[in-house]
N, C-alpha and C positions, 0 to 999 in steps of 0.2 A: 520388552512391554512389547507388545502386539497388536494391532490393530484392525480390523475389516471394512474395507469402504465396498460399496459398490458402483462402480461409475455408472454415467450414460451408458445405456448400449451397451454396458457388459455383463456380463450374467455373473462372473466370477469373484473371488477377491483379492482387494491388495493387501497381503502381510508384511507391516512395517518392520523395521530391526528394532530392536532396544535402543532407548537416547542415548548418547555418546554423555559419559560422564564430565562432570563440570571443570576436573581436574584431567584432563584430557585436552592435546595439543588441536584446534581445531586444524580437519583436513580437509575441507573443497576448500579449494580458490576460486579460478574461474571456470573451473571443469563445469562439465554437466552432473550436478546432482543427484544420482539414482535413485526413482520411486520409491523402494524400501527403504533407504535414509531422510527422506521428507515426512520426519516426527513431529514438527512442529502444527500448533490449531492457528486458528483466527486470536484464541485470547492471546498468544503468544506474539504475534504479528501488532497486536494490537499495544498488548506494554511496550513495545521495544518502539514503536512510533509516538506512542505519547510518552513514554523516557526520552525521546530526541530531541520532542520539542518544549519539554519542563527541562530547560537547562539555564547557564549563565550564557554561554553564546545566544541561544536564540533573545533572552532578553538586549545584549548587547546588540543584536541585529533589529530589535525593534527600537532603539532607538536613532538609526540613520534618515528616517523621515523626520525626526527632530531637530536634528542635526542639520539636514539640508535648506530646514529654515521652513517649513511644514508646523501652522497650527496644531494643538492637540487633535480637533477632531478630523484637520484634515489627514492627519497620519493614523488616526486608526481607519478613516475611508482606504487611503492608500495600502493600507496592511490587509485589509477584509479582501479590495479588487483584487490584488494578486495572488493571494491564495486560494479564490474562486478562481482566476483564472489559471494561474499554475494546473489547478485542480484537473480543471477540462483537461488539459494535454497531458497530465501525466495517468491518467486513469487508464484509458488506452493502455499504454506500457507498460502497467501493472500486471497486462496479464501475457505478456515477454515468460514474467516468470516460473512459473508453472506449467508454458507449452513446453518451455526449452529446459527449464533447471540450472539457468546457467544467470550471468549475470546483465544486465541491458546492452553493457558495451561489447560483450561477443555477439549476442545476437541481434544486433545492427549489422555486422557483417553479412548477414542474409540480405541487405535492402542496398547497403553502401561498398559493401568485398572488406577486404581484409585491410589493404590499404583507404580505407575510404573510412573507415570504422578506430581509425588512428585517434583522427582530430577528437572524439566523443570521450573515447580513453584519456586524450592528453586533455579532457576540460574534467574529465570526473578525476586525475591527478591532482588538478589545480584545486579541486574544490576539495580534497580531501586534507592536502599540505594547510590550507587556507582557515577549516574547520578543525583542524588538529592545532593549528596555530594559536587559533580566538580561543578555546578551550582553553590551553595552558595557561595564558595569558587571563583571561579573564575570570577562572575561578583560583589562579596564583593570587590575585590584588584581591579577591575575596577573603582568602586566607589570611594575606597578610592585614591588612587592615584589621580582621578580627582577633588576630594576636597581638594589633598594635594596641585596638581601645581594650582588651579585657587582658591581656596577660601586661600591655604595659615594655612590649616587645619594641623596639626601636626600628624604623622603616630603614633599610640600608639597602644596597643593592647586594651585599650577599646573603641577603635575606632573602630578596628575590629570587637569585642563582637559586638558590635552596629549595625554594618553594617550588617556584615554577621547574627543574632536576626533578622534584618528588613525582610530580602528577603528570609531567609528561613520561614516567616510566610506568605510572601505574595506568596511564591508559594504554601504550606499548602493550602490556604486559592481558590489559582487557583483552585485547583485539587476539594480539596470538593464542589467547587459548578459547578464545573464537563464541559462539552463536550463545552455546548453553549458559555460560560464564558473564555473557552479557544479559540477559535471561536473570541472572539466579542476583548481579548490579542490580537492576533496575526492583529487583523486589523490595528494597533498600530506599536506593538515590532516588528513585523517582519520589517517593511517598516524601522523604526530608524533603529533596526542593518544592512539590509544591507546598510543603509546610510554610515553606521560606517565604516563597512567593505570597502567599495567603495572608504574612504577616506581614511581609512589603507594604501590603495596603494599610495597615495599623500603623506600620511605622512614620509611614513618607504621609497619611492622612490631615498631618498639620499646614504641610510645603506644598502636596498636591494643589493643580491650580487646572481646569480642565479648560479654561479659557483663557490658555498663553497661548495669544496671536503676538510674533514680532514684526507682522508685518509684510508689504511684497519687495521688499528690501531685503529682506533678509534672506531670499532664495535663492539658494546656491547656483540654479543653471539659468538665472538672469529670467525668469517670469514658471509661471506657474503651474502649465501642464509641462509640458519636459520633467521638472522636478518635483512632480507627483509621479511620471511615469519611472523616471528612475526608482523613488519609493518603491513601486507598485514592484518592480523585475527585477529586486535583488533577492527573490524568497528562492529557495531552493526544495528540492524536495527527493526521497530514493524508494522508490516502489519492488528495490531486485529484492527484497527480505520475502517476498512472494515464492519467491525458488522455491524453498523450504515447505510451502504448506503441500500436501499430496494433491495430486491431479487430479484424484478421482473423489476429493472433498469436494472440491472447487466441482466439479460436475455432480457430484451426488445433493449439493446447497442446488445447482440451477434444475434438476429433477423433479427434487420436490416442494421446489414453486413452482412447477408446470402443475405437478400435483394438485397442490394448494388451489391454483388455478381452473385447472378443471373439473373440481368437487362439485361446483359452484353449478354446471351443467345437468341437466332434467339426470335423475339416475335411470338405471338402465328399463327400469319395472315399465316405468311411462314410456317405453319406446316402444312400438308394433315388433314384434317375433319375428321372425322370417318367416315361420310356418304358415304367419297368419296375413299373410302381405301374395298381393295377389300375382306379383311376379317374382322370380327369386333367380340369382344367376346361376345354379348349376342346370346342368344342362339336360333335356327331355331321355329317356330310357330312348335304347336303342330298337327297340319295337316300336316307338311310336314314328320315328323317323324312315318309314316306307317312303319307294318313289308313291308320289300322286298317282292316280290311273288321268284325270281330270286336270286339265289347268286352269277347273277355277278356284280363285281366289280364298274363295271358305276350306276349299281341302287339303288347301298348302300347309306342309307341316313348320311349328314356328319354329323362328330362327337359332341354328345351333348357339350355346352359351342362354338362353331365356328360359323357362316353362313358364306361364299365364294356366291361372286356373278359372 
């Protein structure tokens, strides 16, 4: 597959390589992804981001404000506030990917140095381990519960170990095969998870209570604001996938937006032509630049670079 995108200020074209096959193992790690290999589109990016938000791990994160003692509406407010504040900080970081072609941990080395970026890399590692564990745990519990209720299989340590192991291997396989395989999984998994979450509203409609409020004694940190802030700050985001979007596509989007903004200006036909203006930027002919014989102002030639009629 080839694609031609003209970047802002670039008169040439960028030819992209063919997309890797789904069965090919991911070859790009923390290294810079070359421009011809950045074959993703904005639709791919939105599909991955939406799929990452529609998981059982996200459902578990949504229960944290309730567990910490907030009421339902306080938990909703903490979640929305945390997402909005986190977006403000993460939006500028999303520019690193298209500019550098690598992830944020490596890009931060330009600011903090090779040693200084170790802190951010270590935090990213802890986040990856935490979300991997949460995904395996929550998904495994959901599958064990379904087997128990639908198939009558008794819950046991052996069953949980087997289910956790299978899900863990599946996650590792998806990660090893990489981005293209993730896109394939998201075509089915995201739709299925979205349907399950929507069906949950129907399943729990009889027991759900929007007026739930355990009172101030239930606040885990002893006060409302410490608990509220803790509930709002456990959000996380990862804008590194933008490095797979062609940089010229970002520049083309910016240039098209500027063109649409400039289309509202008066058309060129409404502007006076250079020939109708009283003065132009062209220098006068050489013959008219003869030195005057008198010093009177009226006989001086016009200044170089202007010619008035």
